[in-house]
C-alpha positions as CSV (number, residue, x, y, z in Angstrom):
1,M,-29.6,-78.4,-22.7
2,L,-27.9,-75.5,-25.2
3,Y,-30.8,-73.3,-24.2
4,Q,-29.9,-74.0,-20.1
5,E,-26.0,-73.2,-20.8
6,M,-26.8,-70.1,-23.2
7,L,-29.2,-68.8,-19.8
8,L,-26.5,-69.9,-17.2
9,L,-24.0,-67.8,-19.6
10,T,-26.2,-65.0,-19.8
11,Q,-26.9,-64.8,-16.0
12,D,-23.4,-65.1,-15.2
13,H,-23.1,-61.9,-17.0
14,V,-25.6,-60.0,-15.8
15,E,-23.9,-60.6,-12.3
16,E,-19.9,-60.1,-13.4
17,R,-21.7,-56.6,-15.0
18,R,-23.8,-56.0,-11.8
19,A,-20.8,-56.1,-9.5
20,S,-18.7,-54.6,-12.3
21,D,-21.3,-51.4,-12.2
22,F,-21.2,-51.5,-8.4
23,E,-17.5,-51.3,-7.8
24,G,-17.4,-48.7,-10.0
25,L,-20.1,-46.8,-7.9
26,F,-18.3,-47.5,-4.9
27,R,-14.7,-46.2,-6.1
28,S,-16.8,-43.3,-7.4
29,I,-18.3,-42.6,-3.6
30,R,-14.3,-43.3,-2.2
31,F,-13.3,-40.6,-4.7
32,M,-16.3,-38.5,-3.7
33,N,-15.9,-38.6,-0.4
34,S,-11.8,-38.4,-0.3
35,R,-12.7,-35.0,-2.3
36,L,-15.2,-34.0,-0.1
37,F,-12.8,-34.4,3.1
38,L,-9.9,-32.8,1.3
39,F,-12.2,-30.0,0.6
40,L,-14.0,-30.3,4.1
41,F,-9.8,-30.2,5.6
42,G,-8.8,-27.3,3.7
43,A,-11.7,-25.4,4.8
44,L,-11.3,-25.7,8.5
45,A,-7.4,-25.1,8.3
46,T,-8.4,-21.9,6.5
47,T,-11.3,-20.6,9.0
48,A,-8.1,-22.0,11.6
49,Q,-6.0,-19.5,10.2
50,V,-8.6,-16.8,10.1
51,I,-9.4,-17.2,13.4
52,A,-5.8,-17.5,14.6
53,G,-5.2,-13.9,12.9
54,D,-8.0,-12.3,13.6
55,A,-7.3,-13.3,17.3
56,L,-3.9,-11.3,17.2
57,P,-4.3,-7.4,18.8
58,R,-5.3,-4.9,16.1
59,N,-4.9,-1.9,18.0
60,A,-2.3,-1.3,20.8
61,E,-3.6,-0.6,24.4
62,T,-2.4,2.9,25.0
63,F,-1.5,4.3,28.5
64,Q,0.2,7.1,29.9
65,I,3.3,7.6,32.2
66,N,4.3,10.7,33.4
67,G,2.7,12.9,30.3
68,S,4.7,10.2,27.9
69,N,2.3,7.4,25.6
70,A,2.9,4.2,26.0
71,Y,2.0,1.6,23.6
72,L,1.3,-2.1,24.4
73,Y,0.3,-5.5,22.4
74,T,-0.5,-8.2,24.6
75,A,0.2,-11.1,23.0
76,P,-3.4,-13.3,22.7
77,A,-1.8,-16.4,24.8
78,P,1.4,-14.7,26.9
79,A,4.4,-17.3,27.3
80,P,5.6,-18.6,30.3
81,G,7.0,-15.7,32.5
82,K,5.1,-13.1,30.0
83,P,8.1,-12.0,28.0
84,W,7.7,-9.4,26.0
85,L,9.8,-7.2,23.0
86,W,10.9,-3.2,24.1
87,Y,10.9,-1.6,20.8
88,A,11.9,1.7,19.5
89,P,12.1,4.0,18.5
90,T,8.5,4.2,19.3
91,L,6.8,7.4,17.9
92,K,3.0,7.8,18.0
93,G,2.6,4.2,18.1
94,I,4.4,0.8,16.9
95,S,5.7,0.4,13.3
96,L,7.2,-3.1,14.1
97,A,3.3,-3.9,14.5
98,G,2.7,-3.4,10.4
99,R,5.8,-6.0,10.0
100,P,3.4,-9.0,9.5
101,M,6.0,-11.3,9.6
102,Y,7.3,-10.4,13.3
103,F,4.2,-9.1,14.5
104,E,2.9,-12.5,13.6
105,A,5.8,-14.5,14.8
106,I,6.1,-13.0,18.3
107,M,2.2,-12.7,18.7
108,K,1.9,-16.4,18.2
109,A,4.9,-17.4,20.3
110,G,3.1,-15.6,23.1
111,I,5.5,-12.4,23.5
112,S,4.1,-8.9,23.9
113,L,5.5,-6.0,22.0
114,A,5.4,-2.7,23.9
115,G,7.4,0.9,23.7
116,Y,7.2,4.0,25.2
117,D,7.2,7.8,23.5
118,L,9.5,10.0,24.6
119,G,9.8,11.9,21.0
120,E,13.5,12.0,19.3
121,V,16.0,11.3,21.9
122,R,19.5,10.1,21.9
123,G,20.4,8.0,24.9
124,S,20.8,10.9,27.2
125,P,21.1,9.8,31.2
126,A,17.7,11.9,31.5
127,S,15.8,10.2,28.9
128,T,17.0,6.7,29.8
129,A,15.8,7.8,33.2
130,K,12.6,8.2,31.9
131,F,12.3,4.6,29.9
132,T,12.9,3.3,33.3
133,D,9.9,4.6,34.1
134,F,8.0,2.7,31.4
135,Y,10.0,-0.5,32.3
136,E,9.0,-0.5,35.9
137,A,5.3,-0.1,35.0
138,M,5.4,-2.8,32.5
139,V,6.7,-5.1,35.5
140,Q,4.0,-3.7,37.6
141,R,1.9,-5.0,34.8
142,G,2.9,-8.5,35.0
143,F,5.6,-8.8,32.3
144,S,8.9,-9.8,32.4
145,P,11.5,-8.0,34.4
146,K,13.7,-9.2,31.5
147,P,12.8,-8.3,28.1
148,I,14.3,-8.5,25.0
149,L,15.1,-4.7,23.5
150,L,14.8,-4.3,19.8
151,G,16.4,-0.9,18.1
152,Q,15.8,-0.1,14.6
153,S,17.6,2.5,13.1
154,R,18.2,5.3,15.8
155,G,15.8,3.0,18.5
156,G,19.7,1.6,18.3
157,M,20.7,4.0,20.8
158,M,17.9,4.6,22.6
159,T,17.8,0.8,23.3
160,L,21.9,0.5,24.1
161,A,21.9,3.6,26.2
162,W,19.1,2.0,28.4
163,A,21.0,-1.2,28.1
164,F,24.2,-0.6,29.1
165,R,22.9,0.8,32.2
166,H,20.7,-1.6,33.3
167,P,22.6,-4.8,32.0
168,D,20.8,-7.1,34.5
169,K,17.1,-6.3,33.2
170,V,18.1,-7.2,29.9
171,R,17.2,-10.6,28.2
172,A,18.7,-9.9,24.9
173,W,19.5,-7.3,22.2
174,V,18.1,-7.1,18.9
175,G,19.2,-4.1,16.2
176,I,18.0,-3.3,12.7
177,Y,20.7,-1.3,11.1
178,P,20.8,0.5,14.3
179,V,23.1,3.2,15.8
180,C,25.6,2.3,18.1
181,N,27.6,5.1,17.8
182,L,27.4,8.7,19.2
183,A,30.0,9.7,17.5
184,S,28.4,8.7,14.2
185,W,25.0,9.5,12.9
186,P,23.7,11.6,16.5
187,L,26.7,13.9,16.0
188,K,27.1,14.6,12.6
189,N,23.7,13.9,11.1
190,S,21.5,15.0,14.4
191,K,23.0,16.8,16.4
192,A,21.0,19.5,17.6
193,L,18.8,16.8,18.8
194,T,21.1,15.1,20.6
195,L,22.7,18.3,22.1
196,K,19.4,19.1,23.5
197,D,18.7,15.9,24.5
198,F,21.8,15.9,26.5
199,A,21.7,19.4,27.7
200,L,25.2,20.0,26.5
201,S,27.4,22.1,23.8
202,E,29.2,20.2,21.5
203,E,32.5,20.7,23.0
204,E,31.2,19.3,26.3
205,L,29.5,16.0,24.8
206,T,32.3,15.5,22.7
207,A,34.6,15.6,26.0
208,R,32.5,13.3,28.0
209,L,31.9,11.3,25.2
210,A,33.3,7.8,26.8
211,E,30.8,8.4,29.2
212,F,28.0,8.0,27.3
213,N,28.7,6.3,24.5
214,P,27.1,2.3,24.3
215,I,30.1,1.0,22.4
216,D,32.5,2.5,25.3
217,N,30.2,0.8,28.1
218,L,29.8,-2.8,27.5
219,K,31.1,-4.1,30.2
220,G,28.2,-4.6,32.3
221,L,26.4,-6.7,29.0
222,L,29.3,-8.8,28.7
223,A,29.3,-9.5,32.3
224,H,25.8,-10.6,32.6
225,K,26.3,-12.3,29.3
226,V,23.7,-10.6,27.4
227,P,23.1,-12.2,23.9
228,M,22.8,-9.6,20.7
229,F,21.8,-10.0,17.1
230,S,22.1,-7.0,14.3
231,V,20.8,-7.2,10.6
232,H,22.9,-4.2,8.9
233,G,23.3,-3.7,4.8
234,D,26.9,-2.7,3.8
235,S,25.8,0.0,1.9
236,D,24.3,2.1,4.4
237,V,25.2,5.4,4.3
238,V,22.7,6.9,6.7
239,V,24.2,4.8,9.9
240,P,27.4,3.1,8.5
241,L,27.8,-0.4,8.9
242,D,31.8,0.0,10.0
243,L,30.9,2.6,12.7
244,N,27.6,1.3,13.9
245,T,27.1,-2.8,13.9
246,A,30.8,-3.6,12.6
247,L,32.2,-1.5,15.6
248,L,30.2,-3.1,18.1
249,Q,30.2,-6.4,16.9
250,Q,34.3,-6.0,17.2
251,R,34.5,-5.0,20.6
252,Y,31.7,-7.4,21.8
253,E,33.7,-10.2,20.6
254,A,36.7,-8.5,22.2
255,G,35.2,-8.8,25.7
256,G,33.9,-12.3,24.7
257,G,30.6,-11.7,24.3
258,E,27.9,-13.5,21.8
259,I,26.9,-11.4,19.0
260,T,25.3,-12.6,15.8
261,V,25.5,-10.5,12.7
262,K,23.7,-10.2,9.5
263,V,25.5,-8.5,7.0
264,I,23.1,-7.8,3.8
265,P,25.2,-7.4,0.6
266,G,24.4,-4.1,-1.2
267,E,21.7,-2.9,0.6
268,G,20.9,0.5,2.5
269,H,18.9,2.3,5.0
270,K,15.6,1.2,3.8
271,V,12.7,-0.9,4.5
272,G,12.7,-4.0,2.5
273,P,12.3,-7.9,3.1
274,S,16.3,-8.4,4.2
275,F,15.4,-6.8,7.3
276,F,12.0,-7.0,8.0
277,E,11.4,-10.6,6.9
278,C,14.8,-11.8,8.6
279,R,14.4,-15.3,9.3
280,E,17.3,-15.2,11.5
281,L,16.0,-12.3,12.9
282,I,13.2,-14.4,14.6
283,D,14.8,-17.5,15.7
284,F,17.1,-15.3,17.8
285,V,14.3,-13.9,19.6
286,L,12.3,-17.0,20.0
287,S,15.7,-18.9,21.1
288,H,15.8,-16.5,24.2
289,V,12.5,-16.7,25.1
290,G,12.5,-19.7,26.8
291,S,15.1,-18.6,29.1
292,A,13.9,-15.8,29.9
293,P,12.3,-15.2,33.6
C-alpha cells in the first residue's frame, strides 16, 4: 500500500514537472515570437521609410524658358489640383531642396517645388514679366494656377513684386527673413544691381518708389485675401526686421489682411534650424494646400 502511494506521488510529481516544463517552453516560444514580431515589424517600418525616402526626387527636372533655366521637383504623388511651391531666389538650382525637413514635408504632402533662374533681379516690371512666362509654363504643365510663393532673403522682393501685380494668382505667400522694402536692402546694400534691373537712375527710382515697392502696393493682395507668413530674426542687420517683415505686417494688418509672423529672438540673417526647420512655416504651407484649385 505504501509502495503504491509513493508511486502515485512520484507519477504526480513527474506530470506536474512535465506540465511546468511545457508551460515554460510555451512561454519561451511566445516571448521569442513576440520579439521576432517586433523585430520584423521594425525592419518593415525602416524599409518602408527608406523606400518612401528613395521615392522622393533627387534631381530637379530642368527646362528652359526664353533662354533661362527653370527647375522642377515634381511630388511623387501630387495632391489634388497639383499644388506647387514657387521658391526664390533660384540661382543655378533650388537651395530649398537641400533643406530636408521642408523638402520632405512638401513632397510627401503632394506639393511640387519649382523656381526660375533670372539671376540677381530686384522686382522690376521687366523681370516680373519674365517670371510670368515661368508661371504660365507651369500652368501649361498642369500645375495649379495659384501657387504658394516662398521668398528667402532677396527672394522676398522677387516673389512679392510678382504677387502684388498678380494677386489673383497667388494662393499664399511665405517669407524667410524676406526683403519686402525696396528702400531697405535693395537700395542700401545692392544699389547697382537694383538700378540695373529697373533700368533707372537712383533719382528716378526714388521718385517712383511707391509705384514699384511691394509694401506700398498691397491692395490687390488684401482684396484677394492672400494669407501670409514670415519668419524673421530680430537681430538681422542685413535685412532688418523693422524695415521689412515688421513693416509688411503693420501695413497688411492695417488693411485687414491675414499675416502671421514668427520673430526669432537674438538671431540674424543666417542658415539655421530656426529658419529652415520651422514647424509653423510647414504647418502654414500645408494648411493652404487643400483649398488650392
